[in-house]
N, C-alpha and C positions, 0 to 999 in steps of 0.2 A: 822332624815335623816339616811338612812341606808348606811353603808360603808362596802364594801366587802374587806376583808383583808386576806392575806396569806404570809407565809414566802417563800422566793425564794433564789436561789443560782445562781450567774452569773459567768460563767467560763471565766477566763482571763489568757491566756498563761499558761494553765495547772494548774491554781490555782482557788480556789473558794472564791468568796466574798459573804457574807451573807447579805440579805436585807429583807425589809418588804414592800410589795406592798399593797397599800390601795386605793380603787377606790370607791368614792361616786357615787350614782346613778345620771345619767345625768351629768357626769363630763364634764367640758368645756376645760380641758387641763390637762397636767401631768407634775409634777415638780420632778426632780431628786435631792435629797439632798445629798451633799457631807459632810459626818460627820463620826467621829470615833464611834459614837453611845454609848459612855460610859461616866460616870461621869457627869461633867458639860455640856459636849457636848450632852450627851443623854437627859438631862433635857431640854436643849434649843431646841433640835430637836422635842421633844414631844410637847412642847408648839407651835412651828411653824407649825407642821403637823396638829394639831387640828384646828388651824385657817384656814389653807389652805383647809381642808376638809369642813369646814363650808362655804367656798366660792365656793364649788363644784369643787375643784381641786384635782385630784388624785396625789398620791405621791409614789415615790420609795425612801425609806430611805436606803441608801446603805453604808455599812461599807467600809472605805477606805483601811483597812488593812486586810490581811489574819490572821488566828489564829497564825501562826508562826511569822508574823511581829509584832503582838501585844507585843511579848516578846523581840523584837529587840531594844537594847539600842540606836542604831544609827539612828533610825527613827526620823527625826528632821526637823524643819522648816528652820534651818539656811542655808543661802546662796541659798535658793530656792530648797534645796534637796527634791527630790521625787515629786515636782510639776508636772513635765511631766508624771511621772508614774501614779499619781492619775488622771490627765487629761485623759490619755489613758483609764483608767478604767471607767471613766464617759462616754467616747465615746463608748466603748464596751457595756456598760449598755444601752445607748440610742439605739444602733443598736439591742440589744437583745429585747427591748420593741417593736421595729418596726416589729418584727417577730410574735407578738401576734395580731391576727386579730381583737380582741376587743379593742386594744389600738392604733393600727398603724395609725389611722386617727386623733388622738388627737395631737394638738400642744404641743411642749415640751420645758421646761425651766430648767435651772440649778440654784440651790441655794447653795452657798458655804459659810462655816464659817471656821475660823482658816486656816489651810493649804488648805482646800477646796475652799476658796475665790479665790486664784490665780488659782487653778486647774480648777475651773468653767470657768474662763475667757480664759484660754489656750484651754480648750476643745471647747468653743464656737468659738474661732479663727480658730481652725482646722475644724469646721463644719459650715461654714458661711451660709449654706442654710438649716441646719438641726435643728437649735435651734432658738426659737422665742423670748426668753427673758432670762436675767440673773439677779440675785440679789445676792449681797455679803453682809453678815452679819458680820461686823467687819473684823477681820483677817488681812491678808497682801496681798491685791489684787495687790500691786505693784510688787510682785514677779512674776507676769506674764511677766514682762520685755517688750521687744520689741513687743511681740505678742499682747499687748494692742492695737496697731495700726491696727491690723487685725480683731478685734472683730467687727462683724456686727450686732449682736443681741442687741436690746435695753437693756441698763444696768442701774440698780439702785444700788447705793453704799450707804449702811447704816452705818453711822459712830457714835461711842459712844460720846455723848455730853459732858461727863466729862473727856475726854482725848484729850487735845489740840494737842498732837503730832499725834494721829491717825486722827484727823480731817484734819490736814494739809496734811497728807499722802493721805487721800482719795480725797482731792481736787486736788492733783497732778495727781493722777490716772485719775480723771475725765477730767483733761486737756489733758491727753494723748489719751483718747478714741476718736475715730473718727466716732461715731455712735450716735444715740439718747441716751442720758444719763442724769442722775441726781444724785446729792449727797443729801442725807437726813440726817440731824443731829438729832439723837434720844436723846432728852433731858432726863437727869437723868440717862443715861446709862454709865457705865464704861466699861473698856476693858473686852471682853468676854460676855457682856450682862448678868451679874448674877442677876440683879434686875428684879423682876416679871413684874411690870407695864411697864417699858421701853421695855422689851422683847415682851410683848403683843402688844405694839404699833408698834414695828418694824415688827412683824408678820402680822399685819393688813396692813401696808404699802407694804410689800412684796406681800400679796394676791391681793391687788388692782393693783399693777404693773403687775403681771402675768395675771390677769383677763383682764386688758385693752389691753395688748400686744397680748394675745391669741385671743381676739375678733377682734382686728385689722388684725391679720393674717388670720382670717376666711373671711374677706370681704375687700372691697376697702378702700384705705386710711390708715391713722395711727392716732389712738386716741391720744390725748394729755394727759400727766401726770398732774393731777389736784389736787394733795394733797395740802392742804392749807399751809403747812409749808415747802414745798420743797425749796431747794436752789441749785444753781449751774447747773440748767438744761440748755441744749443747743440743 
C-alpha cells in the first residue's frame, strides 16, 4: 500500500509546529495525533501510525511544542497546565487540514497520549461538529475537567491493564462522558504503554474505533463498537 508523506508546518499564534502528514491511497479518514514526537512518545506514535495507515487512515503526527518550548523546564502536566494550549493547537491543525482540497472531505479524529489525552478531549468539546471520533491512549484524560461533559464525539479510552490507579481513573472519565464511549483495558500494558505487544493491540483497537466512527459519519445511523474485550461501553 502506498502512503504519501510530507513534512508540514502549522502556524499557531505566530509560532510554528512541526508535523508529518501521511495519506494512504483511498483513505477513509484522518487522525490527528497529539504527541511530543520524541523518546518513548515518538516510538509509541510510530507504532500507532503504522497500524492506522494499514487501516487506510491518514495521519497528521503533530508536535505539541515549539522548538523553544522543548527547552522550557516549566512545560508540565501538573494541575492541567498547558492542556488548553495544546487543545487550541489541535483545533488550529484541524482547521488547517480543512483548507486542503484533497483532505477537507475526510472525517477527522483525535488521538491523544500523555498530555495530549486531555487536550484531545478538550479540543473535541470545543468542536462538537468538527470531530467524528476521539481515542485516548493512557495519559490523564481526567485533566479535561468539566469539559468532559461537552464532548460529543464518540470516545474510546484505552487504559493500561497493569495499572490499577489508571484503570480507576479511566472509568471515572468514562462515567463523566455524555456521549457514545467505551473503556478498553489493554492487558499487559503498564503506564505509558512501553510494551510492544500491548501497544500493538491498543493501536488495532484505536484503528477499529476510528474506522467504525468514520464509516458511521459517512452514512445513516451509528455503528456499534464490537471489540470482543471491551468494557464500560454505554
